[in-house]
C-alpha positions in Angstrom: 6.5 -18.5 -2.9 8.1 -15.1 -2.9 9.0 -13.7 -6.3 11.5 -11.3 -4.9 12.6 -9.9 -1.6 14.4 -6.8 -0.4 15.2 -5.4 3.1 16.2 -2.0 4.3 16.5 0.2 7.4 14.7 3.5 7.7 12.9 5.2 10.4 4.2 5.8 12.5 1.4 6.4 10.6 0.5 7.8 7.2 -2.0 7.1 4.5 -2.0 4.7 1.7 -1.0 6.2 -1.6 1.2 5.7 -4.7 3.5 8.1 -6.4 3.7 7.7 -10.2 7.0 8.1 -12.0 5.4 6.9 -15.3 1.9 7.2 -16.6 -0.6 4.4 -16.2 0.4 2.7 -13.0 -0.3 2.9 -9.3 -1.8 0.7 -6.5 -4.8 -1.4 -7.0 -6.8 -3.8 -4.9 -9.2 -4.9 -7.6 -8.9 -7.6 -10.2 -7.2 -6.9 -13.5 -8.5 -7.8 -17.0 -9.0 -11.2 -18.4 -6.4 -13.2 -20.3 -6.2 -16.1 -22.7 -3.0 -17.3 -21.2 -2.7 -20.0 -18.5 -2.7 -18.3 -15.0 0.2 -20.6 -13.9 2.3 -19.4 -16.9 1.2 -15.8 -16.1 2.4 -16.1 -12.5 5.7 -17.6 -13.4 6.4 -15.0 -16.1 5.3 -12.2 -13.8 7.5 -13.4 -11.0 10.5 -13.2 -13.4 9.5 -9.7 -14.5 9.1 -8.0 -11.1 11.5 -6.9 -8.5 11.6 -4.7 -5.4 13.8 -1.7 -5.7 13.2 -0.2 -2.2 11.8 -1.4 1.0 11.5 0.8 4.1 9.6 1.8 7.2 9.2 5.5 7.9 7.7 6.8 11.1 5.8 9.5 9.2 4.7 7.6 6.1 4.5 3.9 7.2 5.7 1.0 5.1 7.1 2.0 1.7 8.0 -0.3 -1.2 9.1 0.6 -4.7 8.4 -2.2 -7.2 9.5 -2.4 -10.9 8.1 -4.6 -13.7 10.3 -5.3 -16.8 8.0 -6.8 -19.4 9.7 -9.8 -21.0 6.6 -10.7 -23.1 5.6 -9.8 -26.6 2.5 -7.7 -25.7 1.5 -5.0 -23.3 0.9 -6.3 -19.7 -0.5 -5.1 -16.5 1.1 -6.5 -13.3 -0.9 -7.2 -10.1 1.2 -7.8 -7.0 0.9 -8.5 -3.3 3.8 -7.3 -1.1 4.4 -8.6 2.4 6.4 -6.6 5.0 8.1 -8.7 7.7 10.0 -7.7 10.8 13.4 -9.1 11.7 11.8 -12.1 13.4 9.9 -13.0 10.2 6.5 -11.8 11.6 4.2 -10.2 9.0 3.6 -6.6 9.9 1.8 -5.4 6.8 0.5 -6.5 3.4 0.0 -4.2 0.4 -1.5 -4.6 -3.0 0.4 -3.0 -5.9 -0.2 -2.7 -9.6 1.9 -1.5 -12.5 -0.2 -0.8 -15.5 0.3 -1.1 -19.3 4.0 -2.0 -19.5 5.1 -2.3 -23.1 7.2 -5.2 -24.4 10.8 -4.7 -23.4 9.9 -1.7 -21.2 10.3 -1.2 -17.4 7.9 0.8 -15.2 8.1 1.3 -11.4 5.9 2.7 -8.7 6.1 3.6 -5.0 3.4 2.2 -2.7 2.8 3.1 0.9 0.6 1.4 3.5 -0.1 3.3 6.8 1.1 1.7 10.0 -1.9 1.7 12.4 0.2 0.6 15.4 3.3 2.8 15.2 6.7 2.3 16.7 7.7 -0.6 14.4 11.2 -1.8 14.0 13.2 0.2 11.4 14.4 -3.1 9.8 11.8 -4.5 7.5 11.9 -7.0 4.7 9.6 -6.9 1.7 8.6 -10.0 -0.4 6.4 -10.1 -3.4 4.2 -13.0 -2.5 1.9 -12.9 -5.5 2.6 -11.7 -9.0 0.3 -12.0 -12.0 0.5 -10.3 -15.4 -2.4 -10.0 -17.8 -3.2 -7.9 -20.8 -4.9 -4.7 -19.7 -8.6 -4.4 -20.0 -9.8 -2.1 -22.8 -12.7 -0.1 -21.4 
């Protein structure tokens, strides 16, 4: 159940990385802190809060996605996402984890996430779908 989708045309291999426009966010592949709320509610709320702002394939960098989270809740949340890249035929060509950390109530944070293309010569038209979105209060370490 995709939470949001976006497609784009751009022009590989590169390395996985994230560029932070705001503090406290980037990519993650681990689990994110515990929560008292129901995970089904968390997923539904997170799906409403997240969107894809950019989806592209670049011959140099690989698959690039910019995701944003607008916190509709009443407390600080961290968002854990899985983004799926598909080619024009609908075939999955890449999957990337993404995380946006410590988004205050009413605030929006975004981040760029890149996954290297190990095969190269992919089609320039890719579509991105957020296939998993969960929000939880951040862990206090």
